[in-house]
C-alpha positions in Angstrom: 95.9 94.1 58.2 95.8 96.9 60.7 98.6 97.4 63.3 96.2 96.2 66.0 95.9 92.8 64.2 99.7 92.3 64.4 99.7 92.6 68.2 99.5 89.1 69.7 100.1 89.7 73.5 99.7 93.4 74.3 96.3 94.2 75.8 95.2 90.5 75.5 93.8 89.0 78.7 94.8 85.5 77.8 98.5 86.5 78.0 99.8 87.1 81.5 103.6 87.6 81.6 105.8 86.1 84.3 106.4 88.6 87.1 105.6 89.8 90.6 102.0 90.7 91.2 100.6 92.5 94.2 98.1 90.3 96.2 96.9 91.9 99.4 98.1 94.4 102.0 100.5 93.1 104.6 98.2 94.6 107.3 95.5 92.2 106.3 97.5 89.2 107.4 98.5 89.0 111.1 100.8 86.4 112.7 99.1 83.0 112.7 96.3 84.2 110.5 95.0 82.7 107.2 92.8 84.3 104.6 91.5 83.7 101.1 93.0 85.4 98.1 92.4 85.3 94.3 94.8 85.8 91.4 93.3 85.4 87.9 91.3 82.2 88.2 93.3 80.8 91.0 91.9 80.5 94.5 94.6 80.6 97.1 95.0 80.4 100.9 97.5 82.9 102.2 98.8 82.5 105.8 101.5 83.9 108.0 103.5 81.3 110.0 105.1 81.6 113.4 108.3 82.8 111.7 106.3 85.8 110.3 106.9 84.6 106.7 103.9 84.5 104.3 103.0 81.4 102.4 100.4 80.7 99.7 99.0 77.4 98.7 96.1 76.1 96.5 93.0 76.9 98.5 91.2 73.6 98.6 92.0 70.5 100.6 92.6 67.5 98.3 90.4 65.4 100.6 87.0 66.9 100.0 87.7 70.4 98.9 87.3 72.4 102.1 88.8 75.9 101.8 91.9 76.1 104.0 91.4 79.7 104.9 89.0 78.6 107.6 91.6 76.3 109.0 94.2 76.8 111.8 97.8 77.9 111.3 100.1 75.6 113.3 103.8 76.7 113.3 104.5 77.2 109.6 101.8 74.7 108.5 98.1 75.0 108.1 95.4 72.5 109.2 92.1 71.9 107.2 89.0 73.0 109.2 87.0 70.0 108.0 88.9 66.8 108.9 92.1 68.4 110.3 94.5 67.3 107.6 97.7 69.3 108.0 99.8 70.7 105.2 103.3 72.1 105.5 104.7 75.2 103.8 105.5 73.1 100.7 101.9 71.9 100.4 102.8 68.4 101.6 100.2 66.7 103.8 102.1 65.8 107.0 99.3 64.6 109.3 95.9 62.9 109.0 94.7 62.3 112.6 92.6 59.2 112.0 95.2 57.3 110.0 97.5 54.6 111.4 99.2 53.9 108.0 100.8 56.2 105.5 98.8 57.2 102.5 99.6 59.0 99.2 98.1 62.5 99.2 98.1 65.0 96.4 100.6 67.8 97.2 99.1 71.3 97.2 100.8 73.7 94.8 102.7 76.3 96.6 103.2 79.8 95.3 106.3 82.0 95.9 105.5 85.1 98.0 107.3 88.2 99.0 106.6 91.4 101.0 107.6 94.9 100.1 106.1 98.4 100.4 103.4 97.1 102.9 102.1 94.6 100.3 102.2 90.9 99.9 103.3 89.9 96.4 103.0 86.6 94.5 105.4 85.4 91.8 103.7 84.2 88.6 106.3 82.0 86.8 109.0 79.6 87.6 109.3 79.2 91.4 113.1 78.9 91.1 113.4 82.4 89.7 115.6 84.8 91.8 114.0 88.0 90.3 113.2 90.4 93.1 110.2 92.7 93.7 110.8 95.9 91.7 112.6 98.9 93.2 112.6 102.4 91.7 116.1 102.5 90.1 117.1 105.8 91.8 116.1 104.3 95.2 118.1 101.0 94.9 119.9 100.3 98.1 118.1 102.9 100.2 115.8 102.2 103.2 112.4 103.5 102.2 109.3 105.1 103.8 106.1 104.4 102.0 102.3 104.6 102.2 99.6 102.9 100.3 96.8 104.6 98.4 93.3 103.0 98.1 93.1 99.8 96.0 91.2 100.5 92.7 89.6 98.7 89.8 89.6 100.1 86.3 87.5 98.8 83.4 90.4 98.2 81.1 93.5 95.9 80.7 96.6 96.9 82.8 98.5 97.5 79.5 96.1 100.4 78.7 96.7 102.0 82.0 100.5 101.6 81.6 100.3 103.4 78.2 98.7 106.4 79.8 101.8 107.5 81.7 104.0 107.5 78.5 101.4 109.0 76.2 102.8 112.5 75.8 100.1 113.3 73.3 97.3 113.0 75.9 99.1 115.2 78.5 98.2 118.2 76.3 94.6 117.1 75.4 93.5 115.7 78.8 95.8 117.4 81.4 96.6 120.7 79.6 100.3 120.3 80.3 102.3 123.1 78.6 105.5 121.0 78.2 106.2 119.0 75.1 107.5 115.7 76.4 109.8 113.4 74.4 110.0 110.0 76.1 113.3 108.3 75.2 113.1 104.4 75.8 115.9 102.4 77.3 115.8 98.6 77.8 117.1 97.8 81.3 116.5 94.0 81.1 114.3 91.5 79.3 111.5 92.3 81.6 112.1 96.0 82.3 111.9 99.1 80.1 112.5 102.8 81.1 111.2 106.0 79.5 112.9 109.3 80.3 111.8 112.8 79.1 114.6 114.6 77.2 113.0 118.1 76.8 113.8 121.1 79.0 111.4 123.1 81.0 109.3 125.3 78.7 109.8 129.1 78.8 106.2 130.2 78.2 105.7 132.3 81.3 107.6 133.9 84.2 106.9 131.0 86.6 108.2 128.4 84.2 111.3 130.5 83.4 111.9 130.8 87.2 111.4 127.1 87.8 114.1 126.3 85.1 116.8 126.9 87.7 115.8 123.7 89.6 116.4 121.5 86.5 120.0 121.2 85.4 118.9 119.4 82.2 115.6 118.1 81.1 112.3 118.4 83.0 112.4 115.3 85.2 109.8 112.7 84.2 110.9 109.1 84.2 108.9 105.9 84.0 110.2 102.4 84.7 108.0 99.4 83.7 108.4 95.8 84.8 106.6 93.0 83.0 104.2 95.5 81.5 102.0 95.7 84.6 104.0 97.3 87.4 105.6 100.7 87.0 107.2 103.7 88.8 107.0 107.4 88.1 109.7 109.8 89.1 109.0 113.6 88.9 110.1 116.8 90.6 113.0 119.3 90.7 116.6 118.1 91.0 116.6 118.8 94.8 113.5 116.7 95.6 112.2 113.8 93.5 108.7 112.3 94.1 108.2 108.6 93.5 105.0 106.7 92.8 104.7 103.0 92.1 101.5 101.7 90.5 101.1 97.9 90.9 98.5 96.4 88.5 97.2 92.9 88.0 94.5 91.6 85.6 91.5 89.9 87.0 89.5 87.1 85.5 87.2 89.7 83.8 90.1 91.4 82.0 89.9 94.5 84.2 92.8 96.1 86.1 93.0 95.8 89.9 95.5 98.3 91.1 97.4 99.6 94.2 99.2 102.9 94.3 102.4 103.1 96.5 103.9 106.4 97.5 107.6 106.1 98.2 110.5 108.2 99.5 113.9 107.7 101.1 113.8 107.2 104.8 115.2 110.1 106.8 116.4 109.9 110.4 115.0 111.6 113.5 111.8 113.3 114.3 112.4 116.1 111.8 113.1 113.5 109.1 109.9 111.6 109.9 107.9 114.8 109.7 109.6 115.8 106.5 108.7 112.4 105.0 105.1 112.8 105.9 105.0 116.1 104.0 106.8 114.6 101.0 104.5 111.6 100.8 101.5 113.9 101.1 102.8 116.0 98.2 103.5 112.8 96.3 99.8 111.9 96.7 98.8 115.3 95.3 101.0 114.7 92.3 99.4 111.3 91.7 95.9 112.7 92.0 96.8 115.3 89.4 97.7 112.7 86.8 94.7 110.5 87.7 92.2 113.4 87.2 90.6 113.2 83.8 91.7 109.6 83.0 89.2 107.7 85.1 86.3 108.4 82.8 88.3 107.3 79.7 89.4 104.1 81.4 85.7 103.3 82.3 84.6 103.3 78.6 87.6 102.6 76.5 87.5 99.6 74.1 91.2 99.5 73.4 92.4 98.6 69.9 95.6 100.3 68.6 94.6 100.7 65.0 96.4 103.8 63.8 99.8 104.6 65.4 101.2 108.1 64.6 104.6 109.7 65.3 103.5 111.0 68.7 102.9 107.3 69.8 106.6 106.5 69.5 107.1 105.6 73.2 104.0 103.5 73.1 105.2 101.6 70.1 108.5 100.8 72.0 106.5 99.6 75.0 104.3 97.4 72.8 107.3 95.9 71.1 109.0 95.2 74.5 105.8 93.6 75.8 105.5 91.3 72.8 108.8 89.7 73.7 107.8 88.8 77.3 107.3 85.2 78.3 104.5 83.4 80.1 105.2 80.2 82.1 102.7 81.0 84.9 101.6 78.4 87.4 101.7 75.5 85.0 102.2 72.1 86.6 103.6 69.3 84.5 102.1 66.5 86.5 100.5 66.0 89.9 102.8 65.3 92.8 101.9 62.8 95.5 103.6 62.5 98.9 103.3 59.9 101.7 101.6 61.2 104.8 102.8 59.8 108.2 100.2 60.6 110.8 100.9 61.8 114.3 99.5 59.1 116.6 99.1 61.6 119.4 96.7 63.8 117.3 93.0 62.9 117.8 89.8 64.5 116.5 
């Protein structure tokens, strides 16, 4: 039996761990607007109520299956475009205009949503969970400025893309990096693992020797991974760190749908705002450097981790961590039905 045959979850499309997954850009959903969204094989309607909060429900009306995205947002509820059935934020039907008596209506499943970094996120797991959308550990507690890159699709599983950033071996072969990185793993929680480089700046030429003065210890390169599909990268000299978050989700075809987020601490005043624009632009260049060379590989890879070697130590730790993650997903034990009391003043 090869090492690949021992892996039960990592890189397997049928396993989707509990966690926050990016859904759409916040800019795509204005106040009082509804739109369709898809996560895995789930069709959703996402809408923004009058309180500016985002809700997500099963997309199809339990009456005849009309898609609710074509309906009308009323307060914090949404009304079906076909027969005007109205559902509140919990998915309970609260009005059927033509009825005079209450009726039992299947409750739409609701999905826990959040907003951060200019994105709408959906929680895949137990709705009672209090786990928050990930924050780069070094930026915890700070107000942030951020900008989004273009959404992308890669022809491989999100786990394969996550491997890439901790694969020290490939930095030499693909990116011609002169440094020898040693990625030390650290478990931050059951769902979060961090990798930090422990090697100093190499001394192979005058520029690298000069740059050493900006690194008190090791060359800064730190990865933090949540649920095996969302990660952050921290790089840069001690006086200025650059932060990139890459949010990934699997689609129904087993491919990766991704969104890059460039982040920095918010700085005050006009000068601070201008400085942040420069920092975020430089962060984009850093991200582009690491992406160059990998796109072609991602488009053709048929991932199967058959022969681990010593240089794959960080990857092996990541695989082991991922194999321990849980999957509760959107499972519903039984259908819920609620009574609907129609509003007599509402007419078709």
